C-alpha positions in Angstrom: 21.1 5.6 23.7 18.6 3.4 22.8 19.6 0.1 20.7 17.3 -0.4 17.8 15.9 -4.1 17.4 14.7 -5.6 14.6 11.3 -5.9 15.6 11.0 -2.0 15.7 7.9 -0.8 16.5 6.4 3.0 16.3 6.1 4.3 19.3 3.0 6.5 20.1 4.4 9.6 18.9 5.4 7.9 15.5 1.6 6.6 15.6 0.7 10.5 15.8 3.3 11.2 13.0 1.8 8.3 10.8 -2.1 9.4 11.5 -1.2 13.7 10.3 0.4 12.2 7.4 -2.4 10.0 6.5 -4.9 12.7 6.5 -2.2 14.6 4.7 0.7 13.5 3.1 2.0 16.7 2.4 1.9 17.9 6.1 5.6 19.7 6.4 7.8 18.9 9.3 7.4 22.1 10.9 3.5 21.7 11.1 3.6 18.2 12.6 6.1 19.3 15.1 4.0 22.2 16.0 1.2 19.9 16.6 3.1 17.4 18.4 5.2 19.5 20.7 8.4 18.3 18.9 11.4 20.3 16.8 11.5 20.1 12.8 14.6 17.9 13.4 13.1 15.3 15.1 10.2 14.6 12.9 12.7 14.6 9.9 14.7 11.9 11.8 11.2 10.0 13.0 9.7 10.0 9.5 13.1 9.1 7.9 13.3 6.1 10.2 9.6 5.0 9.3 10.8 5.2 5.6 14.1 3.2 6.5 12.0 0.3 8.4 9.1 0.8 5.6 6.5 1.3 8.2 6.2 4.3 5.4 6.4 2.8 2.1 4.9 5.4 -0.2 3.5 8.8 0.0 0.6 9.2 -2.6 -2.1 11.3 -3.6 -6.1 11.3 -4.1 -7.7 13.0 -6.9 -11.2 13.9 -8.2 -10.2 12.7 -11.6 -12.5 10.1 -12.6 -11.2 6.8 -12.1 -11.9 3.1 -12.0 -11.2 0.8 -9.3 -11.6 -3.0 -9.1 -10.7 -5.3 -6.5 -8.9 -8.6 -8.4 -9.6 -11.6 -6.2 -6.5 -14.5 -7.0 -6.3 -18.3 -6.4 -2.4 -19.4 -6.4 -0.9 -23.1 -6.8 0.5 -24.0 -3.6 4.2 -25.1 -5.0 4.7 -21.3 -5.9 5.0 -18.9 -2.7 2.3 -16.0 -2.2 4.9 -13.7 -1.6 6.6 -14.4 -4.5 3.8 -13.6 -6.7 2.5 -10.9 -4.1 5.7 -9.0 -4.8 5.4 -9.7 -8.8 1.6 -8.1 -8.6 3.1 -5.2 -6.4 5.2 -3.9 -9.6 2.3 -4.1 -12.2 1.5 0.0 -13.0 -2.1 0.8 -11.4 -1.9 -1.9 -8.5 -2.6 0.5 -5.6 -2.6 -2.6 -3.0 -1.7 -6.4 -2.6 -3.3 -8.4 0.5 -2.0 -11.9 1.5 -5.6 -13.0 2.5 -7.5 -16.1 4.2 -10.2 -18.0 2.4 -11.3 -18.9 -1.0 -8.7 -16.5 -2.8 -5.1 -16.2 -1.8 -4.0 -12.7 -2.6 -6.4 -9.9 -3.1 -5.2 -6.7 -5.4 -6.9 -3.0 -5.7 -6.2 -2.1 -8.8 -7.2 1.6 -9.6 -7.0 3.0 -13.9 -8.5 5.7 -16.2 -11.1 3.1 -18.0 -11.8 -0.4 -18.0 -9.5 -1.5 -21.0 -6.4 -0.7 -18.0 -8.2 -2.2 -16.0 -8.5 -5.4 -18.3 -4.6 -4.8 -19.0 -3.6 -5.1 -15.7 -6.1 -8.3 -15.2 -4.3 -9.6 -18.0 -0.7 -9.0 -16.3 -1.8 -10.6 -12.9 -3.0 -13.8 -15.1 0.2 -13.9 -16.6 2.1 -14.2 -13.5 3.4 -17.8 -13.0 1.7 -19.2 -9.9 -1.5 -17.5 -10.5 -4.6 -19.8 -11.6 -7.7 -17.9 -10.7 -9.3 -14.4 -10.5 -12.1 -13.0 -9.5 -12.4 -9.6 -10.6 -15.1 -6.7 -9.0 -15.7 -3.0 -10.2 -15.6 -0.8 -7.6 -19.7 0.9 -8.0 -19.2 3.3 -5.1 -16.9 4.6 -2.2 -17.6 6.4 1.1 
């Protein structure tokens, strides 16, 4: 029996499962198993393990409903750790992704909402977080 290490990374089968789920997050364990030549139980166990290890963080959908996306670039105070700020930002409704980045900005955030008022409310919430000193907002015009 393999002993799991703290630095667990996905193997090739896990990576294939992730690829399938990225294309269709509703793919059934049976369908994934059939495609990979594995049992439904083995797929279920692997996906649960990927969730437990936080390799899979959430299941989501894309819709054709009109929405507005914005990239928010954030500068922070060095005294407040970026991971602390990032974690707080990630709890804001409408925030899809939070990235810690290099360069002029410390954190980049993708926000999605129904309208500009919703985006503005997200920006206001981000600006109110202790340690955030500057934001630069970019509205997404097109996506391919």
